[in-house]
ZAMARGU-4260 file (C-alpha; in steps of 0.2 Angstrom, whole numbers, plus 5000, padded with zeros to 4 digits):
<rodrens>
0) 4948/5479/4929 | 4951/5460/4931 | 4941/5451/4944 | 4945/5434/4951 | 4946/5422/4936
5) 4939/5407/4946 | 4923/5399/4944 | 4914/5409/4931 | 4919/5426/4936 | 4921/5437/4921
10) 4937/5445/4915 | 4934/5463/4910 | 4944/5476/4902 | 4944/5493/4911 | 4929/5504/4908
15) 4932/5516/4894 | 4947/5505/4888 | 4949/5502/4870 | 4956/5485/4873 | 4943/5471/4870
20) 4940/5458/4883 | 4952/5443/4882 | 4944/5427/4879 | 4941/5417/4894 | 4951/5401/4897
25) 4941/5385/4902 | 4947/5388/4920 | 4939/5405/4920 | 4923/5400/4910 | 4919/5383/4918
30) 4929/5378/4933 | 4920/5361/4934 | 4924/5357/4915 | 4942/5362/4918 | 4944/5350/4933
35) 4938/5336/4923 | 4949/5340/4908 | 4964/5342/4919 | 4961/5325/4928 | 4959/5317/4911
40) 4975/5324/4905 | 4984/5318/4920 | 4977/5301/4919 | 4982/5300/4901 | 4999/5307/4904
45) 4996/5321/4892 | 5007/5333/4901 | 5007/5346/4887 | 4988/5349/4891 | 4991/5353/4909
50) 4987/5370/4915 | 5002/5371/4927 | 4999/5388/4935 | 4981/5385/4939 | 4984/5367/4944
55) 4997/5373/4956 | 4986/5387/4963 | 4972/5375/4966 | 4983/5362/4975 | 4989/5376/4986
60) 4971/5381/4989 | 4967/5363/4995 | 4981/5365/5008 | 4974/5382/5014 | 4957/5375/5015
65) 4963/5361/5026 | 4971/5374/5038 | 4955/5384/5038 | 4945/5369/5042 | 4957/5365/5057
70) 4955/5384/5062 | 4936/5384/5061 | 4935/5368/5071 | 4946/5375/5085 | 4936/5391/5085
75) 4920/5381/5087 | 4928/5371/5101 | 4935/5386/5110 | 4918/5396/5108 | 4909/5381/5116
80) 4921/5379/5130 | 4919/5397/5134 | 4900/5396/5134 | 4902/5380/5145 | 4912/5389/5158
85) 4904/5406/5158 | 4886/5401/5156 | 4886/5386/5167 | 4867/5388/5170 | 4864/5385/5152
90) 4875/5370/5149 | 4867/5357/5138 | 4870/5340/5130 | 4870/5349/5114 | 4885/5360/5120
95) 4894/5344/5126 | 4891/5335/5110 | 4898/5350/5100 | 4913/5350/5111 | 4916/5331/5109
100) 4913/5332/5090 | 4925/5346/5087 | 4938/5337/5097 | 4935/5321/5087 | 4936/5329/5070
105) 4952/5339/5075 | 4960/5322/5081 | 4954/5313/5065 | 4961/5327/5054 | 4978/5328/5063
110) 4979/5309/5062 | 4975/5308/5043 | 4986/5323/5039 | 5001/5324/5051 | 5008/5339/5042
115) 4994/5349/5049 | 5002/5348/5066 | 5015/5360/5061 | 5001/5373/5059 | 4991/5368/5075
120) 4998/5382/5087 | 4995/5395/5074 | 4977/5388/5070 | 4974/5388/5089 | 4979/5406/5090
125) 4967/5411/5076 | 4954/5400/5082 | 4954/5407/5100 | 4950/5424/5093 | 4936/5417/5082
130) 4930/5407/5097 | 4928/5422/5108 | 4918/5431/5095 | 4907/5416/5093 | 4904/5415/5112
135) 4900/5433/5113 | 4888/5432/5098 | 4879/5416/5105 | 4878/5421/5123 | 4874/5440/5121
140) 4887/5443/5135 | 4899/5457/5132 | 4917/5454/5128 | 4922/5461/5145 | 4913/5446/5153
145) 4926/5434/5145 | 4945/5434/5149 | 4956/5444/5137 | 4968/5429/5135 | 4961/5412/5132
150) 4959/5403/5148 | 4964/5386/5140 | 4980/5379/5133 | 4979/5369/5117 | 4982/5353/5127
155) 4967/5357/5138 | 4956/5362/5124 | 4960/5345/5115 | 4958/5334/5130 | 4942/5324/5129
160) 4940/5325/5148 | 4942/5344/5150 | 4926/5353/5153 | 4930/5370/5162 | 4921/5374/5178
165) 4916/5356/5181 | 4920/5346/5196 | 4933/5335/5187 | 4941/5352/5182 | 4952/5361/5195
170) 4947/5379/5188
</rodrens>
């Protein structure tokens, strides 16, 4: 039964199978060495040495990682906005700094990689759910204490002046 071939995982034949293990590719055996080899082949324009399938997979994986990073930052942002609003007595400079930093990092990512904007609404949807879980875990308040639907729009969440439940905020 094969496991993920990446980063040192083994490729095994099924238990009880008569077929021997197939030799590991460099990609499977030593991912770091594989990346160095592939970069050198590209720089030397030695196209025949390129591991096209795995290169394509890794490039796609980089794009997915950027989307996950955006989603993660949105989750932290929403979680802290919920904590800010629903535990107003425990507000701290640390929470405000976290909110500010997430907004700053999201803005920087979107400016540096404009194509991520196409995934922003979907990432916010996913991030809202993860943000709610984060708020529940970090506050020890039950899910029922928070609204079922996220009380903030994407625009509000990203607005540097928006802090729910404060005097500058109408809610």
